[in-house]
C-alpha positions in Angstrom: -126.5 72.2 -59.3 -126.1 73.8 -62.8 -123.2 72.7 -65.1 -120.3 75.0 -65.4 -120.0 75.9 -69.0 -116.9 77.6 -68.9 -113.5 76.0 -70.7 -110.5 75.7 -69.2 -109.0 78.3 -71.5 -111.3 80.6 -70.7 -111.0 79.9 -67.0 -107.4 80.2 -67.1 -107.6 83.5 -69.3 -110.3 85.0 -66.9 -108.4 84.1 -63.7 -105.3 85.8 -65.0 -107.2 88.9 -66.4 -108.4 89.4 -62.8 -105.0 88.9 -60.8 -106.2 85.5 -59.3 -103.7 82.7 -58.5 -104.3 79.1 -59.4 -102.9 76.3 -57.4 -104.0 72.6 -57.8 -103.5 69.5 -55.4 -105.1 66.3 -56.6 -108.9 67.0 -57.0 -108.1 70.5 -55.0 -108.8 74.1 -56.7 -107.5 77.1 -54.5 -107.8 80.4 -55.9 -106.4 83.5 -54.3 -106.4 87.1 -54.7 -104.4 89.6 -52.8 -106.6 93.0 -52.0 -106.2 96.5 -50.1 -108.4 95.5 -47.1 -110.8 98.1 -48.2 -114.6 97.0 -48.3 -114.4 97.6 -52.3 -111.1 95.7 -52.4 -112.9 92.8 -50.6 -116.1 92.6 -53.0 -113.7 92.8 -56.4 -111.5 90.1 -54.8 -114.4 87.7 -53.7 -116.1 88.2 -57.6 -112.3 87.4 -59.0 -111.9 83.9 -56.7 -115.5 83.4 -57.2 -114.7 82.2 -60.6 -113.8 78.9 -58.8 -117.4 78.1 -58.9 -117.2 77.3 -62.7 -114.7 74.7 -61.8 -117.0 71.2 -62.4 -116.9 68.9 -59.8 -116.9 65.2 -60.7 -117.4 63.9 -57.2 -118.9 64.8 -54.0 -116.8 67.8 -52.7 -117.5 71.5 -51.4 -116.2 74.8 -51.5 -114.9 76.8 -48.6 -112.7 79.7 -47.6 -112.5 83.5 -46.7 -115.9 84.6 -48.5 -118.5 87.0 -47.2 -120.7 84.2 -46.3 -118.9 83.4 -43.0 -116.5 84.6 -40.4 -113.7 83.8 -43.0 -114.7 87.1 -44.7 -113.4 89.2 -41.5 -110.2 87.0 -41.8 -109.8 88.3 -45.3 -110.6 91.7 -44.9 -107.8 91.8 -41.9 -104.9 89.9 -44.2 -105.7 91.6 -47.6 -106.3 88.0 -49.1 -109.0 86.2 -50.4 -108.8 82.6 -50.8 -111.4 80.0 -52.2 -110.8 76.0 -52.1 -112.9 73.6 -53.9 -112.7 69.9 -53.6 -114.2 67.0 -56.2 -113.3 69.1 -59.1 -113.1 67.1 -62.5 -109.1 65.7 -62.8 -109.1 66.2 -66.5 -110.6 69.5 -66.4 -107.9 70.5 -63.6 -105.2 68.9 -65.7 -106.2 71.1 -68.7 -106.3 74.3 -66.5 -102.9 73.4 -65.3 -101.1 73.0 -68.5 -102.9 76.4 -69.8 -101.9 78.2 -66.7 -98.2 76.8 -67.5 -98.3 78.1 -71.0 -99.8 81.5 -70.0 -96.9 81.6 -67.5 -94.3 81.2 -70.0 -95.4 82.3 -73.4 -98.3 84.5 -73.2 -99.1 86.5 -69.9 -96.0 86.7 -67.9 -96.9 90.1 -66.6 -100.6 89.2 -65.4 -99.7 86.2 -63.3 -99.4 87.3 -59.6 -96.8 85.8 -57.4 -97.6 83.0 -55.4 -98.4 83.8 -51.6 -95.9 82.5 -49.2 -97.0 80.0 -46.9 
């Protein structure tokens, strides 16, 4: 697997610009984006949350969710929400992403941060 080259700063900036929500729990990274339920919206949302593949893994883990490569894609179209999870992500990289996201939420791009989905 090629080593991701995106810095945490570029990762957060790109996610915010594309309307992607980032959640971090331990070494689990979750990215989600709402869309209008159309095929075009699905493709745009899948491309946006596909940014998750840039997150470096420091231990074994996997990536799963509602992408077009599984039955989860149908769930995404029906719900209008694309979600991908990645486990085993490097803790230091995630800590930097978390700090940058908090900074962006307060200082830089408050209008670009989408509301967190209700769970």
